C-alpha positions as CSV (number, residue, x, y, z in Angstrom):
1,M,0.0,0.0,0.0
2,S,1.5,3.4,-1.0
3,D,2.1,6.1,1.6
4,S,-0.1,9.1,0.6
5,R,1.1,11.4,3.4
6,P,2.5,14.8,2.3
7,T,6.3,14.9,2.1
8,T,6.8,18.7,1.5
9,P,5.4,21.9,3.0
10,L,3.6,22.8,-0.2
11,Q,2.0,19.3,-0.4
12,A,0.9,19.6,3.2
13,L,-0.8,23.0,2.3
14,D,-3.2,21.3,-0.1
15,V,-2.7,24.0,-2.7
16,I,-5.7,24.3,-5.1
17,G,-4.4,27.1,-7.3
18,T,-1.8,29.9,-7.7
19,Q,-1.5,33.1,-9.7
20,E,1.3,35.6,-10.0
21,V,2.0,38.9,-11.7
22,D,5.1,41.2,-12.1
23,L,4.4,44.4,-10.2
24,A,7.7,46.1,-11.2
25,P,11.1,45.0,-12.5
26,G,12.4,42.6,-9.9
27,L,9.2,42.4,-7.9
28,R,6.5,39.7,-8.2
29,H,3.2,39.2,-6.4
30,L,2.3,35.5,-5.8
31,E,-1.0,34.2,-4.4
32,I,-1.2,30.6,-3.2
33,Y,-4.8,29.4,-2.7
34,T,-5.3,26.6,-0.3
35,T,-8.3,24.8,1.2
36,T,-7.6,26.7,4.5
37,G,-6.8,30.2,3.2
38,L,-4.7,32.4,1.1
39,I,-0.9,32.9,1.3
40,T,0.3,36.2,-0.2
41,V,3.9,36.6,-1.2
42,L,5.9,39.6,-2.5
43,W,9.2,38.4,-4.0
44,H,12.0,40.8,-4.7
45,G,14.8,39.8,-7.1
46,S,15.1,37.4,-10.0
47,P,14.1,33.8,-9.3
48,D,17.6,32.4,-9.8
49,L,19.4,34.3,-7.1
50,P,21.7,32.0,-5.1
51,A,20.4,33.0,-1.6
52,A,17.2,34.3,-0.1
53,V,15.6,35.8,3.0
54,V,12.1,34.5,3.8
55,A,10.4,37.0,6.1
56,C,7.1,37.0,8.0
57,G,5.1,39.4,10.2
58,G,3.6,39.2,13.6
59,A,0.4,37.9,15.1
60,M,-1.8,39.9,12.7
61,G,0.3,39.0,9.6
62,G,1.4,41.6,7.2
63,L,4.2,42.1,4.6
64,L,6.1,45.2,5.8
65,G,7.8,44.0,8.9
66,P,9.0,46.3,11.7
67,A,10.7,49.7,11.6
68,G,8.3,51.3,9.1
69,G,8.6,48.8,6.3
70,L,12.0,47.2,6.9
71,Y,11.2,44.2,4.7
72,Q,10.4,46.4,1.8
73,R,13.7,48.3,2.1
74,L,15.7,45.1,2.4
75,G,13.9,43.9,-0.7
76,E,15.0,46.9,-2.6
77,Q,18.6,46.6,-1.6
78,L,19.5,42.9,-1.2
79,P,19.0,41.6,-4.7
80,A,22.0,43.6,-5.8
81,K,24.0,41.5,-3.3
82,G,22.7,38.3,-4.8
83,I,20.0,37.8,-2.2
84,G,16.3,37.5,-3.0
85,V,13.7,38.7,-0.4
86,M,10.4,36.9,0.0
87,R,7.8,38.6,2.2
88,L,5.1,36.2,3.2
89,S,1.6,36.8,4.7
90,Y,0.1,33.8,6.5
91,R,-3.2,32.0,5.8
92,Q,-4.3,32.3,9.4
93,P,-2.2,34.7,11.5
94,N,-1.5,33.8,15.1
95,D,-1.8,30.1,14.6
96,I,1.7,28.6,15.3
97,P,1.4,25.3,13.4
98,K,-0.3,26.8,10.3
99,C,2.1,29.8,10.2
100,T,5.1,27.5,10.6
101,L,3.9,25.5,7.6
102,D,3.3,28.6,5.6
103,L,6.9,29.9,6.1
104,A,8.3,26.5,5.5
105,A,6.5,26.5,2.1
106,G,8.1,29.9,1.4
107,V,11.5,28.4,2.0
108,Q,10.6,25.5,-0.3
109,L,9.6,27.9,-3.0
110,A,12.9,29.9,-2.7
111,V,14.9,26.7,-2.9
112,G,12.9,25.4,-5.8
113,H,13.8,28.6,-7.7
114,G,17.5,28.2,-7.1
115,A,18.4,29.4,-3.6
116,K,21.1,27.3,-2.1
117,K,20.8,28.8,1.4
118,V,18.0,30.8,3.2
119,V,17.7,33.0,6.3
120,T,14.4,33.1,8.0
121,M,13.3,36.3,9.6
122,G,10.3,37.3,11.7
123,H,8.8,40.1,13.9
124,S,7.1,39.5,17.2
125,F,5.0,36.3,16.8
126,G,6.9,35.8,13.6
127,G,10.1,35.4,15.4
128,A,8.9,32.1,16.8
129,I,7.8,31.1,13.3
130,A,11.3,31.9,11.9
131,V,12.9,29.9,14.7
132,R,10.7,26.9,14.2
133,V,11.2,26.7,10.5
134,A,15.0,27.0,10.9
135,V,15.0,24.1,13.4
136,G,12.8,22.0,11.1
137,L,14.9,22.6,8.0
138,P,18.5,22.6,9.2
139,D,20.0,21.7,5.9
140,I,18.4,24.6,4.1
141,V,18.1,27.5,6.6
142,G,21.5,28.9,7.3
143,G,20.6,31.6,9.8
144,V,17.8,33.3,11.7
145,V,16.9,36.9,12.5
146,T,14.2,37.9,15.0
147,F,12.7,41.3,15.9
148,A,11.0,41.7,19.3
149,T,10.3,38.0,19.3
150,Q,7.9,36.3,21.7
151,S,9.3,33.3,23.6
152,A,6.2,31.1,23.2
153,G,6.9,28.7,20.3
154,C,10.6,29.0,20.7
155,E,11.0,26.1,23.1
156,I,13.0,24.3,20.4
157,A,15.4,27.1,19.8
158,A,18.4,25.0,20.9
159,G,18.2,23.4,17.4
160,I,19.4,26.6,15.8
161,K,23.0,26.1,17.1
162,P,25.6,26.5,15.5
163,R,24.0,28.5,12.8
164,P,24.1,32.3,13.0
165,F,21.2,33.7,15.2
166,L,20.6,37.4,15.5
167,L,18.0,38.9,17.8
168,F,16.9,42.5,18.0
169,H,14.6,43.9,20.8
170,G,13.6,47.4,21.7
171,E,14.6,48.5,25.2
172,R,11.1,50.0,25.9
173,D,9.0,47.3,24.2
174,E,5.5,48.0,25.4
175,I,4.1,44.5,24.3
176,L,6.9,42.0,24.8
177,P,9.7,42.9,27.2
178,V,13.3,42.5,26.3
179,E,13.4,39.5,28.5
180,A,11.4,37.6,25.9
181,S,14.3,37.7,23.5
182,A,16.7,37.0,26.3
183,V,14.8,33.9,27.2
184,V,15.0,32.7,23.6
185,R,18.7,33.4,23.5
186,E,19.1,31.4,26.7
187,I,17.1,28.5,25.3
188,A,19.2,28.5,22.2
189,D,22.4,28.8,24.3
190,W,23.6,30.7,21.2
191,G,23.2,33.8,19.2
192,E,23.6,37.6,19.6
193,L,21.0,39.8,21.2
194,E,21.1,43.5,20.3
195,V,19.0,45.7,22.5
196,L,17.9,48.9,20.8
197,P,17.9,51.9,23.2
198,G,14.7,53.8,23.7
199,D,12.7,51.8,21.1
200,G,9.3,50.0,21.3
201,H,7.8,46.9,19.9
202,A,7.5,48.2,16.3
203,L,11.2,49.3,16.4
204,A,10.1,52.5,14.7
205,K,13.2,54.5,15.8
206,S,15.7,51.9,14.7
207,G,15.3,51.5,11.0
208,P,18.7,52.8,9.9
209,I,20.4,50.8,12.6
210,L,18.7,47.6,11.5
211,E,19.3,48.2,7.8
212,E,23.0,48.9,8.3
213,R,23.5,45.8,10.5
214,L,21.5,43.4,8.2
215,L,23.1,44.6,5.0
216,E,26.4,43.4,6.4
217,W,25.2,40.4,8.4
218,L,23.0,38.8,5.7
219,P,25.6,38.6,2.9
220,A,28.2,37.3,5.4
221,V,25.9,34.5,6.5
222,L,24.5,33.6,3.1
223,G,27.9,33.8,1.4
224,S,26.6,36.2,-1.3
225,P,28.8,38.3,-3.4
226,E,29.0,42.0,-2.6
């Protein structure tokens, strides 16, 4: 008797259709229709870039990320360094198992289009999703970035080590205290926690700091040409 269980994230999603359109040179909009909801993807860069960032939002979903649209700005700059950026909005935000599967499917798409290595990235609730996908796909995900992450869902963070792990958290986070990222760093027994002075949960004051750091860190981790 054959085993009909799904073997990949995209198979597990039970996709019933897709459509995509080029919004601008180097930017595609992809919609993935499933029996349990719609996944929306904005994909920066040509599909054959050797590395990719796959980024997700918080408990309400979204495509912009923290710091007033950080994901958009990274998408505008990283393709020139050989790194594509995929911004993914979940089927059902705030559902850890479903959102983990969604982000894993995004990683699968990136690899299927030529990425040899991926970094997962998530804000708030999405930090836990980025951690979980990295632990579940250790041969593909080469590093993890979190912004103001929650600790719930990160109980398996020890599985990230020894891959690069970078955590950012606002000193004055009004929703999740800095201790949340500190706990995740402690569980992982690994990684670098950067506390951003005077900033809150949305990291609205730290955009330039985050961009400067990530535009150095990501190419170094992904082995991409400058």
